[in-house]
N, C-alpha and C positions, 0 to 999 in steps of 0.2 A: 479650853487650855492654850491659847496661841504660842506658835513658836516664832522667838526672837529672831531678827533678821540681823544682818552683818550690823548695820551702826547702832544698833539694839543692845549688841553682845559687847561692842566697846564700848560703849556709855555705862550699861547695867553688869556689868560681869568682870571681876579682876582675875586677869591672866596676864600673868607676867615670866617670859618675854613675850609680848604681845604682837605677832607678826601679821603684816598686810595680808592681803590677796596677791600673788605674784607667781609669774611662771619662774620655775625655777630649772632652768634645763639638766635633767641628769638626774634630778632627784627626785622623791615621791613628794608630792604636794602636803604642804600645811601651810597654817595659818589662816584668817578666817575666811569664810565661804557667804555666799547667799542668804542660806541660813543654818547655818553651823559652824563649829570650827573644829580644822582639822589639827590634834594633838602629835607630837614628833614622842618616840622612842627615846631614852635617853642612852647612856653607855653602857649601864650597871643590868647584869641578866643573871637572874638564878635558874638555872637548868635543870629540871626535872633527871636525872640519872636513878633506874629503878635495879640498883645494885643490891645484891644480898648484903649486909652487916652481920659481922659475928655469924656467920653458917644459919641466917634466919633472913626468911624473904622480906622485904618492907612490906609493910603496909599503912596507905595515905588514911589518915586519920585528921580530919579539921580538930578533934578535940587534945590531940598531940602530937602536931605537926612537927617534924625532926628536919632539922637543917641539913641534916647528914645527908638527905635523898637530894640535896641540892648541889650542883658545882657554882661556884658565882666565876661569872666572869664580866670583868671591866673590861669592854672593848678599847678604850683610850690606850690600856696598856698591853692587852693579852689577846685580843682580838684579830679580824681577818683585815685585810685591807685588799680593796679593789681597785687595781694601780690605773685602770681605763676610767673611774671616774671620782678617784680620790675619797672615795667613801670607805666607810668602816664598816665591820658587820660582825655578828654573830652567828654561826650554824647551830639550828635545833633540830634534834636527831628526828629520825623516821617515826611518827605514831607518839610523839614525844610533847610536851609543853616548857615554855618558860615564863617565869616571871619577871619583870621589868618595870621601870617606870617612866612618866613621864616627864620631859624635859621643863614643863608648863607648871607653874604653880598655880592654883585655880582656888576661887573663892566665890560660893554659889549664894545668890542674894536669897533671903529669905521667902520668898514668894517661886522661887523658881526651885526645878527637879530636872536632872541633867541624865538625858538615855545617851549612853556610847555605844556606836556599830562602828564594826571594822571596814576599811580601804577596802576597795572593790580591786583593788590592783594586787592585795595580798590575798585578799578572799579568791580570786582566781587562779591562785597557785595554792589553793589547799589550807592557807593559815587563816585562824578563826581567830579576832579578840573578843575577849569577854571582858566585862567591868557591870559592876551591878550599878543601879542608878546613884548619881551624887546627891544624896536628899538636901533638902534646903538650911543654908549656914553650914553645909560643908565647907572646911577647908584644907588644901593640901598638894602636895602633887598625887598624881592619882598611879596606881601600882594596877598595871595592867598582867592580864595573863594572854597568851599567845598559843593557841594550839598547833602544831602539825598534822594535819589529819594524813599528808601521805604516807607514800612507804618510802619516799625519799627524804636526805637532809633537803633543809631550806634554811634559805639566807634569810636574816633578819639585818636591816639597816639603819644603824645609830643615829641619831640627831635628822633623820627622817620622817618623813606622815606615816602616822601607823592606826590611827582612828580617829573618828569624826565625835565630839559634842554635840549633842542637840538640844537647846534647853527650852522647856516649855515653862511659860509664865502660866501659875494659879489665876484663877478669878477673885481666891481669899488668899489671904495668908495664913498659914497653918497657925496651930496654936501651940505647936509643942516643933523645935525645929533639932538638926541633928546636933547642932551646938547647946541647944540647953538640954539635951539626955547627955548629953558629955560622951560622946559616940568613942568607940575603942579607937577609930581610925581618925579623928578627929586631928589636925594639924601635920598629919604624918610628913616626915620629911624627904620620903624617897620610898623604895623599894621596902614592902612589908610584907611577912608572911602573915597567915591566916591566925588568929587567936579568937579565944573564947572565953568571954570574964566570967 
């Protein structure tokens, strides 16, 4: 399975908005790279808050996930503001996590599988990004999970780089794509909570 290079990513993969490789002073990098594409985190976040509800301790259950366990923050309206760099950010509590969405909309070709890895700038601060692979013919904005593994609050800057997508081109086209299966996360328009069909 070869990895797509920068020119192949530009030609074969739909990424909107698409950003070229360039230095952006004071920003966490994003855009196409030699063999990947660094996506940006958007401005909407849902931050996990393990607060007891109605006298009971909340339990995280993927089959019965409750929106009550999350606090929604729109950085453009209520987030923090870094006056030194004119950047907006959200703060993820210690040992907690947040769900968020990418700025970019992605359309994966039928013969490509996409892996997502966190950027080293955040990883070196104890923030880990997790995304399952984007399957062939998946479309939408990517929902990302950011874990703060530190005992301290951590900043995540909106509209700046958060993770890198690596595009693996298959030797053969799959028999059944994500679109063929009508996957439950197909065409998600942004931050999407877990669901079970």
